[in-house]
TORFIDO-859859 format. One record per residue: residue number from 1; residue in three letters; x, y, z of N, C-alpha, C in turn. Coordinates in steps of 0.05 Angstrom, whole numbers, plus 5000, padded with zeros to 4 digits. Each point is the difference from the previous one (the first is absolute). Layout:
% residues N
     k     r   n_c1   n_c2   n_c3   ca_c1   ca_c2   ca_c3   c_c1   c_c2   c_c3
   NUM   ALA      X      Y      Z       X       Y       Z      X      Y      Z
...
END
This chain:
% residues 338
     k     r   n_c1   n_c2   n_c3   ca_c1   ca_c2   ca_c3   c_c1   c_c2   c_c3
     1   MET   9269   1167   4626    4992    4981    5009   4991   4995   5034
     2   LEU   4981   4994   5009    4988    4992    5033   5018   4979   5001
     3   CYS   5009   5002   5027    5023    4975    5008   4984   4995   5027
     4   SER   5010   4980   5011    4992    4991    5032   5022   5003   5021
     5   ALA   4999   5008   5015    5021    5005    5035   5013   4968   4997
     6   PHE   4985   4985   4995    5023    4974    4998   5007   4990   4968
     7   GLY   5005   5020   4978    5011    5000    4979   4984   5002   4976
     8   LEU   4991   4994   4971    4992    5012    4985   4993   4972   4988
     9   MET   4977   5000   5000    4980    4981    5000   4995   4995   4962
    10   VAL   4994   4974   4999    4996    5001    4966   4967   5008   4986
    11   THR   4990   5012   5014    4979    5017    4990   4988   5003   5014
    12   LEU   4985   5029   5004    4992    5012    5031   4964   4992   5004
    13   ALA   4998   4983   4971    4966    4984    5002   5000   4987   5017
    14   ALA   5029   4985   5003    5011    4979    5018   5003   5010   5031
    15   VAL   5015   5020   5008    5000    5016    5020   4971   4999   5013
    16   LEU   4987   5023   4978    4970    5005    5008   4983   4990   5017
    17   LEU   4996   4969   4985    4987    4983    5001   5002   4977   5033
    18   PHE   5032   4998   4994    5010    4979    5018   5010   5008   5025
    19   ALA   5026   5016   5000    5014    5009    5017   4999   5041   5000
    20   PRO   4993   5019   5006    4999    5019    4994   5017   5011   5023
    21   ARG   5021   5014   4992    5014    5017    5008   5005   5022   5000
    22   ALA   5022   5012   5002    4999    5028    5007   5012   5004   4976
    23   TYR   4997   5015   4970    5002    5006    4982   5023   5027   4988
    24   SER   5018   4997   4986    5010    5019    5000   4992   5018   4966
    25   GLN   5010   5027   4984    4987    4991    4976   5020   5031   4989
    26   THR   5017   4996   4991    5028    5028    4986   4977   5011   4976
    27   ALA   4997   5035   5004    4984    5010    4985   5013   5023   4989
    28   PRO   4999   5012   4987    5010    5029    4985   4983   5020   5010
    29   GLN   5012   5014   5005    4987    5035    5000   5016   5012   4994
    30   GLU   4998   5020   4983    5014    5011    4988   5031   4996   4996
    31   ASP   5027   5003   5005    5019    4990    5000   5010   4969   5014
    32   SER   4987   5004   5025    5014    4988    5027   4973   4968   4985
    33   ALA   5018   4984   5023    4981    4980    5007   4987   4999   5023
    34   HIS   4980   4984   5015    4987    5005    5021   4980   4970   4999
    35   GLU   5018   4987   5033    4990    4979    4995   4977   5001   5022
    36   ILE   4985   4975   4992    4955    5001    5007   5005   4970   5015
    37   VAL   4997   5001   5026    4995    4989    5009   4971   4987   5014
    38   ALA   4985   4974   5003    4974    5010    5008   5005   4974   5013
    39   ASN   4985   5013   5035    4996    4978    5017   4975   4995   5005
    40   LEU   4991   4968   5000    4974    4981    4997   4982   5010   5033
    41   ASP   4984   5003   4993    4975    4983    5014   4989   4969   4998
    42   ALA   5011   4980   5015    4996    4975    4993   4987   4982   5024
    43   GLY   4972   4983   4991    4999    4984    5020   4972   4997   4991
    44   ARG   4980   4995   5025    4970    4994    4993   4991   5019   5009
    45   ALA   4968   4998   4997    4977    5021    5007   4977   4983   4999
    46   VAL   4998   4991   5030    4967    4987    5001   4985   5017   5013
    47   ILE   4973   4995   4986    4982    5015    5009   4974   4985   5013
    48   ALA   4985   5013   5021    4980    4991    5012   4971   5014   4996
    49   VAL   4983   4995   4986    4981    5021    5001   4971   4992   5024
    50   ALA   5008   5004   5020    4983    4997    5025   4974   5012   5000
    51   LYS   4986   4992   5022    4970    5007    4994   5003   5026   5004
    52   ASP   5012   5017   5015    5003    5031    5005   5029   5013   4999
    53   GLY   5014   4991   4975    5022    5014    4995   5019   4979   4984
    54   ILE   5010   5017   4985    5023    4980    4984   5037   5002   5006
    55   VAL   4997   4982   5007    5027    4996    5014   5028   4991   4977
    56   VAL   5025   5024   4996    5015    4987    4980   5025   5001   5021
    57   ALA   5015   4972   5001    5027    5001    5000   5017   4987   4989
    58   THR   5027   5013   5001    5025    4997    4976   5021   4990   5023
    59   GLN   5008   4988   4983    5028    4988    5009   5029   4997   4976
    60   GLU   5018   5011   5016    5025    5002    4982   5000   4970   4990
    61   ASN   5018   4991   4985    5016    4979    4986   5019   5011   4996
    62   PRO   5028   4996   5023    5024    5017    5000   5015   4986   4986
    63   ILE   5006   4999   4972    5023    5001    4985   5020   5011   4994
    64   GLU   4996   5027   5014    5018    5020    4994   5009   5005   5032
    65   PRO   5020   5015   5010    5007    5025    5021   4971   5023   4995
    66   LEU   4994   5013   4975    4989    5017    5001   4973   4994   4992
    67   THR   4992   4976   4992    4969    4991    4996   4989   5017   5021
    68   ARG   4971   5004   5008    4983    5004    5013   4973   4990   4981
    69   PRO   4979   5001   5033    4982    4990    4996   4985   5020   4977
    70   PRO   4981   4988   4994    4979    5007    4977   4989   5022   5014
    71   ALA   4998   5022   4989    4989    5033    5007   4980   4995   5006
    72   ILE   4991   5003   5018    4964    5006    5011   5000   5040   4995
    73   VAL   4975   5003   4984    5020    5026    4997   4949   5012   5004
    74   GLU   5010   5027   5023    4970    5013    5002   4991   5020   4973
    75   LEU   4990   4995   4993    4981    5019    4976   4976   5009   5013
    76   ALA   4997   5027   4984    4980    5017    5006   4962   4977   4994
    77   GLY   4984   5007   5012    4979    4988    4996   4991   4972   5013
    78   ASP   5012   4990   5019    4996    4978    5018   5017   4981   4990
    79   ARG   5026   5002   4978    5011    4977    4990   5029   4999   5001
    80   ILE   5006   4972   4994    5032    4995    5006   5007   4992   4979
    81   ALA   5022   5003   5000    5019    4983    4967   5016   4980   5006
    82   VAL   5011   4987   4995    5023    4980    5011   5013   5003   4970
    83   LEU   5035   5006   5005    5012    4996    4983   5019   4980   4994
    84   PHE   5013   4988   4983    5010    4973    4987   5023   5011   4983
    85   GLY   5027   4988   5012    5023    5006    4967   5007   5031   5006
    86   ALA   5018   5003   4980    5020    5021    4995   4988   5025   5013
    87   VAL   5001   5010   5027    4974    5021    5005   5026   5032   5004
    88   ASP   5024   4989   5013    5018    5021    5010   5031   4993   4978
    89   TRP   4990   5033   4979    5023    4995    4988   5022   5028   5004
    90   TRP   5026   4985   5004    5024    5029    5007   5025   5002   4970
    91   LEU   5003   5024   5007    5025    5011    4986   5026   4999   5012
    92   LEU   5015   4974   5000    5016    5004    5015   5024   5024   5001
    93   GLU   5005   5008   4981    5031    5011    4995   4985   5034   5013
    94   GLU   4971   5002   4994    5001    5025    5018   4984   4997   5025
    95   ARG   5005   4977   5008    4997    4991    5035   4970   5018   5004
    96   ARG   4978   4989   4976    4965    5015    5006   4983   4978   4989
    97   GLU   4984   5000   5011    4971    4975    4988   4989   5019   4978
    98   LEU   5005   4973   4972    4979    5021    4983   4975   4996   5006
    99   SER   4983   4982   5012    4968    4990    5002   5000   4982   5025
   100   GLN   4986   5010   5016    4984    4984    5016   4973   4990   5008
   101   LEU   4994   4982   4980    4977    4991    4999   4971   5005   5019
   102   GLU   5009   4984   5025    4986    5005    5029   5002   5018   5013
   103   THR   5012   5030   4994    4993    5020    5008   4984   5021   4982
   104   GLN   5010   4989   4976    4985    5017    4978   4973   5001   4989
   105   LEU   4994   4969   5004    4967    4991    4994   4985   5020   5007
   106   PRO   4994   5003   5031    4976    5015    4996   4995   5024   4989
   107   SER   5025   5021   4996    4999    5023    4982   5012   5005   4981
   108   LEU   4999   4972   4986    5014    5002    4971   4977   5014   4978
   109   PRO   5008   5020   4982    4978    5015    4986   4981   4988   4988
   110   SER   4974   5008   4991    4995    4989    4971   5003   4998   4983
   111   VAL   4997   4979   4985    5016    4998    4971   4970   4985   4984
   112   GLU   5001   5008   4971    4983    4989    4988   5010   4976   4993
   113   GLY   4973   4976   5001    5017    4971    4983   4974   4990   4990
   114   ALA   5025   4971   4985    4965    4991    4988   4984   4987   5022
   115   SER   4972   4999   4991    4977    4990    5012   5002   4970   5003
   116   SER   4988   4992   5022    5003    4962    4991   4978   4993   5005
   117   PRO   4994   4989   4977    4970    4982    4991   4996   4972   5018
   118   ILE   5024   4990   5010    5001    4988    5030   4981   5007   5022
   119   LEU   5020   5018   5008    4986    5018    5028   4974   5012   4990
   120   ASN   4988   5005   4979    4988    5015    5006   4969   4978   4991
   121   ASN   5008   4982   4993    4984    4973    5001   4984   4993   5019
   122   GLU   5028   4999   5010    4999    4982    5030   4981   5015   5021
   123   SER   5013   5024   4997    4996    5012    5029   4971   5013   4999
   124   PRO   4982   4994   5023    4965    5000    4991   5002   5038   5013
   125   VAL   5012   5011   5000    5005    5030    5014   5016   5016   4977
   126   ASN   4995   5009   4986    5010    5019    4989   5022   5022   5011
   127   GLY   4994   5013   5015    5019    5021    5027   5023   4981   4998
   128   GLU   4987   4972   5021    5034    4991    5012   5010   4993   4979
   129   ALA   4990   4990   4973    5023    4992    4975   5017   5020   4988
   130   GLN   4987   5026   5005    5012    5021    4992   5027   5004   5025
   131   ASP   4983   5004   5019    5026    5001    5023   5026   4981   4995
   132   ILE   4997   4974   5006    5021    4988    4999   5009   5004   4963
   133   GLU   4986   5004   4983    5024    5010    4969   5016   5020   5010
   134   ARG   4990   5017   5014    5016    5025    5002   5020   4996   5024
   135   ILE   5004   4978   5018    5014    4999    5005   5028   4980   4996
   136   ALA   4991   4975   4988    5013    4984    4977   5009   5020   4981
   137   ASN   4993   5020   4988    5014    5021    4972   5015   5013   5015
   138   ARG   4999   5018   5026    5011    5015    5009   5026   4976   4999
   139   LEU   5006   4990   5015    5026    4972    5006   5007   4998   4971
   140   HIS   4988   4996   4981    5015    4984    4978   5011   5032   4985
   141   GLY   4987   5031   5007    5008    5012    4994   5037   5013   5001
   142   GLN   5005   4985   5041    5018    5011    5009   5024   4971   4984
   143   LEU   4986   4984   5004    5028    4971    4986   4996   5006   4973
   144   ASN   4996   5015   4978    5002    5008    4979   5020   5019   5004
   145   TRP   5002   5019   5017    5026    5023    5006   5024   4983   5002
   146   ILE   4994   4980   5026    5027    4980    5005   5012   4991   4971
   147   ALA   4984   4991   4982    5007    4979    4982   5014   5022   4984
   148   GLY   4990   5014   4993    5014    5023    4980   5029   5017   5015
   149   HIS   5014   4982   5028    5029    5001    5013   5012   4979   4983
   150   ILE   4984   4976   4991    5018    4973    5001   4998   5004   4973
   151   HIS   5033   4992   4982    5004    4997    4982   5015   4975   4988
   152   GLY   5000   4978   5021    5022    4971    4999   4983   4989   4985
   153   ASP   5003   4967   4993    4977    4986    4988   4996   4975   5031
   154   LEU   4979   5007   5002    4987    4985    5028   5004   4969   4993
   155   HIS   4997   4985   4977    4994    4977    4993   4974   4982   5010
   156   LEU   4969   5029   5003    4982    4994    5006   4981   4976   4988
   157   GLY   4994   4985   5009    4973    4982    4987   4979   5026   5002
   158   GLU   4988   4983   4977    4965    5010    5000   4986   5002   5018
   159   ASN   4994   5028   5014    4977    5006    5013   5017   4996   5029
   160   GLN   5021   4989   5005    5009    4992    5025   4993   5027   5021
   161   PRO   4987   4995   5016    4994    5029    5026   5027   5006   5016
   162   ILE   5004   5026   4991    5014    5006    5018   4999   5013   5030
   163   VAL   4971   5017   4993    4989    5006    5029   4967   4985   5004
   164   GLU   4992   4994   5018    4972    4992    5004   4981   5021   5017
   165   MET   4980   5002   5009    4989    5009    5014   4971   4993   5000
   166   LEU   4992   4995   5033    4985    4995    5008   4969   5028   5015
   167   LEU   4980   5000   4980    4983    5015    5015   4979   4983   5017
   168   VAL   4992   5015   5023    4983    4989    5017   4980   5024   5018
   169   ASP   4968   4988   4997    4993    5021    5014   4973   4999   4993
   170   TYR   4979   5014   5005    4967    4992    5005   4991   5025   4979
   171   ALA   4985   4978   4985    4996    5013    4970   4960   5016   5019
   172   HIS   4993   5020   4993    4977    5016    5016   4976   4977   4977
   173   ASP   4988   4995   5018    4972    4979    4993   5011   4977   4989
   174   TYR   5030   4991   5007    5005    4973    4986   5014   4983   5015
   175   GLY   5016   5011   5016    5010    4989    5028   5024   4985   4988
   176   PRO   5016   4990   5012    5041    4992    5009   4998   4996   4962
   177   GLU   5029   5012   4992    5014    4987    4976   5023   5003   5005
   178   VAL   5023   4983   4972    5025    4997    5009   5017   4996   4975
   179   TRP   5006   5025   4985    4996    4993    4967   5034   5002   5003
   180   LEU   5019   4988   4974    5033    4996    5001   5005   5011   4971
   181   ILE   5014   5024   5005    5011    5005    4976   5028   4998   4995
   182   GLN   5012   4994   4980    5026    4995    4999   5013   5012   4976
   183   TYR   5020   5005   5000    5020    5027    4979   5015   4978   4998
   184   SER   5007   5011   4964    5029    4987    4984   5005   5015   4990
   185   PHE   5031   5001   4997    5023    5020    4978   4996   4984   4971
   186   GLU   4999   5019   4981    5010    4980    4973   5025   5022   4988
   187   GLN   5014   4989   4984    5031    5015    4996   4998   5001   4965
   188   GLU   5019   5025   4994    5001    4993    4967   5025   5015   5004
   189   GLN   5014   4973   4982    5027    5013    4992   5010   5022   4981
   190   GLN   5010   5026   5015    5006    5019    4969   5025   4998   4985
   191   GLN   5019   4995   5014    5029    4996    4987   5014   4988   5027
   192   GLY   5014   4981   4987    5020    4987    5013   4983   4999   5018
   193   ASP   5015   4995   5026    4985    4988    5026   4994   5031   5021
   194   PHE   4984   5015   4978    4983    5026    5016   4973   4994   4989
   195   TRP   4983   4992   5029    4976    4990    4994   4974   5019   5011
   196   GLN   4979   5010   4987    4976    5006    5011   4992   4985   5016
   197   THR   4981   5011   5021    4989    4986    5026   4978   5017   5003
   198   ARG   4974   4982   5002    4969    5016    5000   4981   4976   5017
   199   ALA   4984   5011   5014    4985    4987    5023   4986   4991   4990
   200   LEU   4980   4976   4990    4975    4994    4986   4979   5002   5022
   201   GLN   4978   5002   4980    4980    5000    5019   4989   4988   5022
   202   PRO   4995   5004   5017    4987    4978    5028   4986   4979   4988
   203   GLN   5010   4976   5015    4969    4978    4994   4988   5004   5021
   204   TYR   4978   4991   5005    4974    4996    5019   4987   4973   5011
   205   THR   5009   4991   5022    4979    4979    4996   4987   4996   5041
   206   GLN   4972   4996   4993    4983    5002    5033   5005   4975   5006
   207   LEU   5015   5004   5021    4998    4975    5027   4991   4997   5018
   208   TRP   4971   5016   5003    4986    4999    5017   4982   5019   5002
   209   PRO   4973   5002   4998    4977    4962    5001   5009   4982   4988
   210   PRO   5006   4984   5000    5002    4969    4987   4978   4993   4982
   211   GLU   5001   4986   4978    4981    4994    4983   4983   4983   5008
   212   LYS   4977   5007   5001    4971    4994    5006   5006   4956   5009
   213   GLY   4986   4991   5023    5016    4971    5004   5028   5004   5011
   214   GLN   5024   5010   5006    5021    4993    5001   5004   5008   5028
   215   PRO   5021   4983   5009    5001    5007    5032   5010   5029   5006
   216   ARG   4990   5009   5026    5000    5030    5005   5023   4998   5031
   217   GLY   5026   4996   4996    5014    4988    5011   5027   5015   5000
   218   LEU   5023   5001   5007    5025    5031    5005   5005   5003   4962
   219   VAL   5009   5020   5000    5009    5011    4979   5033   5002   4994
   220   GLU   5014   4989   4987    5026    5007    5003   5017   5005   4982
   221   VAL   5020   5017   4993    5014    5007    4975   5031   5009   5009
   222   SER   5022   4982   4983    5023    4989    5008   5021   5022   4976
   223   TYR   5018   5010   5016    5016    5018    4983   5040   4989   5008
   224   PRO   5007   4977   4979    4992    4995    4967   4981   4972   5017
   225   SER   4981   5000   4977    4983    4983    4992   5016   4970   4999
   226   ASP   4996   4978   5022    5002    4978    5004   4979   4983   5006
   227   PRO   4998   4984   4981    4981    4981    4994   4997   4966   5018
   228   SER   5026   4995   5011    5016    4968    5010   4995   5015   5035
   229   SER   4991   5032   4997    5000    5013    5035   4977   4997   5020
   230   PRO   5000   4984   5015    4961    4997    5006   4997   5028   5011
   231   THR   4974   5010   4996    4985    5018    5013   4997   4989   5027
   232   LEU   4985   5028   5018    5004    5002    5021   4973   4981   5010
   233   GLU   4978   5006   4978    4986    4964    5005   5006   4987   5008
   234   GLN   5019   4983   4973    5009    4978    5003   5015   4998   5025
   235   LEU   5014   5012   5015    5020    4996    5024   4980   4995   5020
   236   LEU   4967   5025   5007    4995    4995    5014   4984   4969   5009
   237   ARG   5003   4981   4971    4992    4977    5003   5018   4981   5011
   238   SER   5031   4999   4992    5011    4984    4997   5023   5000   5021
   239   ASP   5009   5032   5010    5021    5016    5010   5010   4990   5023
   240   GLN   5014   4977   5014    5004    5002    5028   5008   5016   5014
   241   ARG   5012   5025   4992    5015    5020    5011   4970   5019   5009
   242   ILE   4979   5011   4987    4982    5005    5003   4982   4984   5008
   243   SER   5002   4976   5017    4971    4991    5011   5016   4996   5020
   244   ALA   5022   4996   5008    5014    5009    5029   4996   5027   5018
   245   ALA   4999   5022   4972    4997    5020    5012   4977   5013   4999
   246   LEU   4979   4980   4999    4965    5010    5004   4995   4973   5023
   247   ALA   5014   4992   5008    4990    4976    5014   4992   5015   5029
   248   SER   5004   5017   5006    4990    5007    5027   4981   5028   5001
   249   GLN   4998   5003   4970    4973    5018    4993   4976   4997   4989
   250   PRO   4989   4996   5015    4973    4984    4988   4982   5015   4978
   251   ASP   4997   5035   5000    4989    5010    4990   5013   5001   4966
   252   LEU   5027   4999   5000    5019    5007    4977   4992   4978   4987
   253   ARG   4998   4976   5014    4998    4968    4984   4971   5001   4991
   254   SER   4975   5011   5021    4977    5004    4980   5001   5017   4976
   255   THR   5014   5027   5009    5002    5017    4979   5019   4977   4968
   256   ALA   5019   4994   5002    5005    4984    4974   4983   4978   4996
   257   GLU   4991   4985   5014    4982    4986    4996   4977   5017   4980
   258   SER   4992   5017   5007    4969    5012    4987   5022   5008   4972
   259   ILE   5016   5017   5001    5009    4997    4972   5007   4979   4976
   260   LEU   5008   4994   5021    5017    4964    4982   4954   4987   4989
   261   ASN   4994   5011   5011    4969    4990    4990   4988   5023   4982
   262   SER   5012   5013   4990    4987    5027    4987   4984   5012   5008
   263   GLU   4995   5008   5043    4986    5017    5001   5014   5021   5018
   264   LEU   5013   5014   4977    5005    5029    5012   4984   5011   5013
   265   ASN   4980   4997   4982    4972    5029    5009   4998   4993   5034
   266   GLN   5004   4982   5014    5005    4992    5020   5017   5017   5022
   267   VAL   5027   5006   4989    5019    5002    5017   5005   5036   5005
   268   THR   5006   5006   5028    4997    5030    4999   5036   5002   4987
   269   ALA   4998   5031   4994    5027    5003    4989   5026   4998   5009
   270   VAL   4988   5001   5040    5026    5008    5016   5011   4969   4997
   271   ASN   4990   4972   5007    5003    4973    4998   5005   5000   4973
   272   ALA   4992   5000   4981    5015    4998    4979   5034   5012   5001
   273   ALA   4997   5022   5002    5029    5022    5013   5021   4978   5004
   274   ALA   4987   4993   5033    5017    4983    5025   5006   4969   4971
   275   LEU   4987   4995   5002    5002    4972    4983   5029   5005   4975
   276   LEU   4992   5018   4986    5022    5009    4975   5027   5002   5010
   277   ARG   5002   5018   5032    5023    5015    5004   5013   4954   5026
   278   VAL   4983   4992   5002    5017    4979    5002   5002   4974   4990
   279   ALA   4982   4997   4976    5015    4975    4992   5013   5013   4974
   280   LEU   5005   5035   4990    5019    5007    4989   5031   4995   5014
   281   GLY   4993   5012   5028    5023    4997    5013   5010   4973   5005
   282   ALA   4986   4972   5003    5006    4977    5010   5017   4987   4971
   283   SER   4990   5007   4981    5009    4981    4975   5022   5019   4982
   284   ALA   5014   5018   5017    5022    5015    4989   5027   5002   5014
   285   SER   5022   5004   4982    5022    5008    5010   4998   5017   5033
   286   PRO   5020   4995   5020    5000    5017    5027   5008   5039   4981
   287   ASN   4988   5023   5014    5002    5023    4990   4987   5009   4974
   288   THR   4995   4980   4986    4973    5004    4978   4988   5028   5007
   289   ARG   5004   5018   4983    4981    5032    5007   4963   4990   4988
   290   MET   4989   5011   5012    4968    4996    4993   4996   5031   4994
   291   VAL   4976   5006   4980    4982    5031    5012   4969   4982   4999
   292   GLU   4984   5024   5021    4973    4988    4991   4981   5014   5010
   293   ALA   4975   5008   4988    4979    5015    4990   4975   4993   4997
   294   GLU   4987   5020   5005    4970    4988    5002   4986   5029   4985
   295   VAL   4977   4993   4980    4988    5025    4996   4979   4994   5006
   296   ASN   4978   5012   5009    4977    4996    5022   4983   5027   4985
   297   GLU   4979   4988   4988    4981    5013    4993   4984   5023   5006
   298   LYS   5004   5001   5037    4989    5031    5008   5025   5007   5009
   299   LEU   5018   4980   5014    5031    5024    5005   5019   5004   4991
   300   GLY   4999   4984   4975    5022    5016    4974   5024   4975   5011
   301   VAL   5027   5006   4993    5025    4982    5002   5007   5010   5030
   302   GLY   5007   4961   5014    5016    5017    5028   5024   4975   4991
   303   TRP   5012   5001   5018    5034    4980    4997   4997   4991   5029
   304   PHE   5007   4966   4996    5009    4986    5011   5029   4997   5012
   305   ILE   5012   4999   4972    5029    5001    5002   5009   5023   4977
   306   ARG   5010   5025   5010    5011    5023    4976   5025   4985   4987
   307   PRO   5004   5017   4969    5028    5003    4990   5018   4997   5018
   308   PRO   5025   4995   4994    5026    5004    5001   5003   5015   4991
   309   ALA   5021   5019   5015    5013    5033    4989   5020   5001   4978
   310   PHE   4987   5016   4992    5011    5013    4966   5030   5003   5011
   311   SER   5013   4997   4974    5037    5011    5000   4998   5029   5016
   312   GLU   5030   5002   4999    5005    5024    5007   4997   5020   4975
   313   ALA   4984   5033   4994    4993    5014    4986   5021   4998   4974
   314   PRO   4991   4994   4980    5018    5010    4973   5020   5024   4995
   315   GLY   5016   5001   4998    5029    5021    4998   5015   4998   5017
   316   THR   4996   4987   5018    5027    4988    5027   5013   4976   4999
   317   ILE   5024   5003   5004    5025    4979    4992   4978   4974   5010
   318   GLN   4982   4994   5016    4998    4973    5013   4970   4998   4973
   319   ALA   4999   5019   4993    4970    4986    4968   5012   4978   4991
   320   ARG   5026   4994   4995    5007    4981    4982   4989   4968   5016
   321   PRO   4993   4987   4995    4989    4975    5009   5029   4988   5014
   322   PRO   4996   4988   5011    5021    4987    5011   5004   4972   4989
   323   GLY   5024   4984   4982    4996    4977    4988   4990   4998   4982
   324   ALA   4992   5035   4980    4987    4990    4977   5028   4995   4976
   325   PRO   4991   4989   4975    5012    4986    4982   5025   5017   4996
   326   SER   5023   4984   4984    5024    5011    4988   4991   5017   4982
   327   LEU   5012   5018   4992    4993    5011    4971   5012   4989   4975
   328   ILE   4980   5003   4978    5006    4985    4972   5006   5019   4987
   329   ALA   5021   4989   4966    5000    5021    4985   4975   5014   4990
   330   ALA   5002   5026   4996    4980    5008    4990   4986   5005   4967
   331   PRO   4973   4994   4993    4995    4993    4971   5014   5028   4987
   332   LYS   5012   4997   4973    5008    5019    4984   4968   5019   4989
   333   LYS   5011   5028   4995    4977    5020    4993   5006   5000   4972
   334   PRO   4974   4997   4988    4999    4990    4974   5004   5025   4980
   335   GLY   5017   4997   4988    5013    5017    4974   4982   5012   4983
   336   GLY   5001   5021   4984    4986    5010    4975   5005   4964   4982
   337   PRO   4988   5022   4971    4996    4974    4973   5040   5002   4992
   338   GLY   5006   4983   5004    5027    4996    4987   5008   4974   4982
END
């Protein structure tokens, strides 16, 4: 089963939803057992759809030494993805990476997947819907391949997301759009403590544009989801640390007022990006890492803060992440009828 770096948890669902950490899973391969460790991209993503660009800022929730900010990944077609959850998978005994979704996502091979009626009904541009679906199905194929290495009981709740992805772009003849795509694992017990694991079909939710009559403010997604945690918009209204940081910056105070009044279409991307950096930085612990990018309809993708560097190349002694959880007993490989 998966375990936390701080010890075994009662259920993985509780770990994923409320306290995600570095997980380990022992899995048989031929006659030997290999431990799989998944490190998390955890934290929040805040998206500001400004009048001349879409700004995406992510901030880590440093619940583990190896936790990274949710990854912003540049894709073809002037589109970016934001990845949350178990995105970095390692085979510890072999000291090599099993899969690094952040680096693999732009070049994952095409796979056939089920068509999403929600996506096809809600996207007004069929070509854009097909592009989103292709990206989602490629990630699903990779997650299904990873799932094939997992043979211990994960104690998963129904449809608990193990990975989430935001897709942000400008749809031709439509405008800015933001989609949330969620991936869950499903398990079936074969014999004893040996389980088969597979990735369920992705679930789609459109976050932008908002429904008619709804506020056109910031879009925010957190992993793990915590309804009790205030959003950045709520913090802009009441957090004294942010108020103090904006006290000497009238342009950013004006930007904040426009956002709170659902007037993002009057805000430039540069000012929106500056406000997100100041507000997120003021409301977080010192040295909390951020990544920030912009999707511009004419100029494509640009960076305000680039992602942190990746680990050493797989195969080196340094490739095993420091502080990874200790090994646990391997599940027994099922035998024949008996």
